[in-house]
C-alpha positions as CSV (number, residue, x, y, z in Angstrom):
1,X,41.8,13.7,-67.7
2,X,41.9,12.3,-64.1
3,X,40.1,15.5,-62.9
4,X,37.3,14.9,-65.4
5,X,37.0,11.2,-64.3
6,X,36.9,12.2,-60.7
7,X,34.3,14.9,-61.4
8,X,32.2,12.4,-63.4
9,X,32.5,9.9,-60.6
10,X,31.5,12.4,-57.9
11,X,28.5,13.6,-60.0
12,X,27.3,10.0,-60.4
13,X,27.8,9.4,-56.6
14,X,25.8,12.5,-55.7
15,X,23.0,11.6,-58.1
16,X,22.9,8.1,-56.7
17,X,22.7,9.4,-53.1
18,X,20.0,11.9,-54.1
19,X,18.0,9.2,-55.9
20,X,17.8,7.3,-52.7
21,X,16.3,10.4,-51.0
22,X,17.3,9.3,-47.5
23,X,18.7,12.1,-45.5
24,X,20.3,11.8,-42.1
25,X,17.1,13.2,-40.5
26,X,14.9,10.6,-42.3
27,X,17.3,7.8,-41.3
28,X,17.2,8.9,-37.7
29,X,13.3,9.0,-37.8
30,X,13.3,5.6,-39.4
31,X,15.5,4.2,-36.6
32,X,13.2,5.6,-34.0
33,X,10.1,4.2,-35.8
34,X,11.7,0.8,-35.9
35,X,12.4,1.0,-32.2
36,X,16.2,0.6,-32.9
37,X,17.0,3.7,-30.8
38,X,15.1,5.6,-28.1
39,X,13.4,8.8,-29.2
40,X,15.5,11.1,-27.0
41,X,19.3,10.6,-26.9
42,X,19.4,12.8,-23.8
43,X,17.7,10.3,-21.6
44,X,20.4,8.1,-20.1
45,X,19.6,4.4,-20.2
46,X,21.8,1.5,-19.0
47,X,19.3,-1.0,-20.2
48,X,18.7,-1.4,-24.0
49,X,15.5,0.3,-25.2
50,X,12.6,-2.0,-24.6
51,X,9.1,-1.4,-25.9
52,X,7.2,-4.3,-24.4
53,X,6.0,-3.9,-20.8
54,X,5.9,-6.8,-18.4
55,X,2.1,-7.0,-18.6
56,X,2.3,-7.2,-22.4
57,X,4.8,-10.0,-22.3
58,X,2.5,-11.9,-19.9
59,X,-0.5,-11.4,-22.2
60,X,1.6,-12.6,-25.1
61,X,2.6,-15.7,-23.2
62,X,-1.0,-16.5,-22.3
63,X,-2.2,-15.8,-25.8
64,X,0.4,-18.3,-27.1
65,X,-0.8,-20.9,-24.6
66,X,-3.0,-23.6,-26.1
67,X,-5.0,-24.4,-23.0
68,X,-6.0,-23.3,-19.5
69,X,-3.9,-25.1,-17.0
70,X,-4.4,-25.2,-13.2
71,X,-1.5,-24.9,-10.8
72,X,-0.5,-28.5,-10.8
73,X,-1.2,-31.1,-13.6
74,X,-1.0,-34.8,-12.9
75,X,1.9,-36.0,-10.7
76,X,4.1,-33.1,-11.6
77,X,5.2,-31.1,-8.6
78,X,6.1,-28.0,-10.5
79,X,3.7,-25.1,-11.1
80,X,2.7,-24.8,-14.8
81,X,3.9,-21.8,-16.8
82,X,0.4,-20.7,-17.6
83,X,-0.6,-20.6,-14.0
84,X,2.6,-18.6,-13.1
85,X,1.7,-16.1,-15.9
86,X,-1.9,-15.9,-14.5
87,X,-0.5,-15.2,-11.0
88,X,1.6,-12.3,-12.5
89,X,-1.4,-11.0,-14.5
90,X,-3.5,-11.1,-11.3
91,X,-0.9,-9.1,-9.4
92,X,0.1,-6.6,-12.1
93,X,-3.0,-5.7,-14.1
94,X,-5.3,-3.0,-13.1
95,X,-9.1,-3.2,-13.2
96,X,-9.3,-1.3,-16.5
97,X,-6.6,-3.5,-18.1
98,X,-8.3,-6.7,-17.0
99,X,-11.6,-5.4,-18.4
100,X,-9.9,-4.7,-21.7
101,X,-8.4,-8.2,-21.8
102,X,-11.9,-9.7,-21.6
103,X,-12.2,-8.6,-25.2
104,X,-8.9,-10.3,-26.3
105,X,-9.1,-12.7,-29.2
106,X,-7.5,-15.5,-27.3
107,X,-10.0,-17.6,-25.2
108,X,-7.2,-18.4,-22.7
109,X,-6.5,-14.7,-22.0
110,X,-10.2,-14.0,-21.6
111,X,-10.7,-16.7,-19.0
112,X,-7.6,-15.8,-17.0
113,X,-8.6,-12.1,-17.1
114,X,-12.0,-13.0,-15.9
115,X,-10.6,-15.1,-13.1
116,X,-8.2,-12.3,-12.1
117,X,-11.1,-9.8,-11.9
118,X,-13.2,-12.2,-9.7
119,X,-10.4,-13.2,-7.4
120,X,-9.2,-9.6,-6.9
121,X,-12.8,-8.5,-6.3
122,X,-12.7,-5.8,-9.0
123,X,-15.6,-4.3,-10.9
124,X,-16.4,-5.9,-14.2
125,X,-17.9,-4.4,-17.3
126,X,-21.4,-6.0,-17.3
127,X,-21.8,-5.8,-21.1
128,X,-18.6,-7.7,-21.7
129,X,-19.5,-10.2,-19.0
130,X,-22.7,-10.9,-20.9
131,X,-20.9,-11.5,-24.1
132,X,-18.5,-13.9,-22.3
133,X,-21.5,-15.8,-21.0
134,X,-22.5,-16.4,-24.7
135,X,-19.0,-17.1,-25.9
136,X,-18.8,-20.7,-27.3
137,X,-15.1,-20.6,-28.3
138,X,-13.6,-24.0,-27.6
139,X,-10.6,-24.2,-25.2
140,X,-8.8,-27.1,-23.5
141,X,-8.8,-27.2,-19.7
142,X,-6.1,-29.2,-17.8
143,X,-7.1,-30.0,-14.3
144,X,-5.5,-32.8,-12.2
145,X,-5.1,-35.7,-14.7
146,X,-8.0,-34.8,-16.9
147,X,-8.0,-32.8,-20.1
148,X,-11.5,-31.4,-20.9
149,X,-12.5,-29.7,-24.1
150,X,-14.8,-26.9,-22.9
151,X,-16.0,-23.4,-23.9
152,X,-15.2,-20.0,-22.6
153,X,-18.9,-19.8,-21.4
154,X,-18.5,-23.0,-19.3
155,X,-15.2,-21.8,-17.8
156,X,-16.7,-18.5,-16.9
157,X,-19.7,-20.2,-15.2
158,X,-17.4,-22.5,-13.3
159,X,-17.2,-21.5,-9.7
160,X,-13.8,-23.0,-8.9
161,X,-11.1,-20.3,-9.4
162,X,-8.2,-21.0,-7.0
């Protein structure tokens, strides 16, 4: 009797596992897809697996910013986070990456990418520059003690960059 109960229990367990249709290989591929583990276990890594590059994190930080901010705002002696991110963007990004960022959905990223291209004296995609000169997306600009609601077009045409 016990043998039959164990057999019945094992059959139910096997059918349950089969109904889930998750094999060890599928589970491993799912973990790689979800970025929970690196694709190759043979690559030694002391640091946990990280998918986001430093440039991506800078772009995310600028995209989350609600305004364009200059180095110092008001009487504060500390450099703004947005300007610090812009400085990193300017030093890390290549010409191609900055040109791609000119097409970003965030107006803050567009303006900072444009500034980085101009300050670094890099070549700019002329077609994209023309679209920026027609971009009327509103953005706030913090300079000194003033907050100005302006457009991407006006920020691009502004000659003051540093």
